[in-house]
C-alpha positions in Angstrom: -19.1 3.6 -82.4 -15.8 5.5 -82.9 -13.6 2.2 -85.1 -10.6 2.7 -84.0 -12.8 1.7 -80.0 -14.6 -0.9 -81.7 -11.3 -2.6 -83.1 -10.1 -2.9 -79.2 -12.6 -5.3 -78.7 -12.9 -7.1 -81.7 -8.9 -7.2 -80.4 -9.7 -8.1 -77.4 -12.3 -10.9 -78.2 -9.8 -12.7 -81.1 -7.3 -12.3 -77.7 -9.6 -14.2 -75.9 -10.9 -16.5 -77.7 -6.9 -17.4 -79.0 -6.1 -17.9 -75.1 -9.5 -20.2 -74.6 -8.7 -22.3 -77.1 -5.0 -22.6 -76.0 -5.8 -23.6 -72.7 -8.5 -26.1 -74.4 -5.6 -27.8 -76.0 -3.5 -28.8 -73.3 -6.6 -29.9 -71.6 -7.8 -32.1 -74.6 -3.6 -32.9 -74.2 -3.5 -34.5 -71.2 -6.6 -35.9 -71.1 -7.7 -40.6 -70.6 -8.8 -41.9 -73.3 -12.2 -42.9 -71.4 -12.6 -38.9 -71.1 -11.1 -38.1 -74.4 -14.6 -41.4 -75.3 -16.6 -38.8 -73.3 -15.7 -35.6 -74.2 -16.0 -36.4 -78.0 -19.1 -38.0 -77.2 -21.0 -34.9 -75.2 -19.8 -32.5 -78.0 -21.2 -34.7 -80.1 -24.7 -35.2 -78.7 -24.1 -31.1 -79.0 -23.7 -31.0 -82.5 -21.0 -29.2 -81.4 -18.6 -31.8 -83.9 -19.7 -32.9 -87.2 
C-alpha cells in the first residue's frame, strides 16, 4: 500500500478518535454524580479503568 494512502487512513482514524473523545468528554461533564458513579463502576468491571 502506498505510504501516502495509508497515512490518509491513519489521519482519518486519529481525527475520528479525537472527535469521539471530545463527544465523550462533553457527555461526561453533564452527568450527575450517580450517573458518574454508575459509569465508573461499569468501566471498572470491564477493566477500562485501572
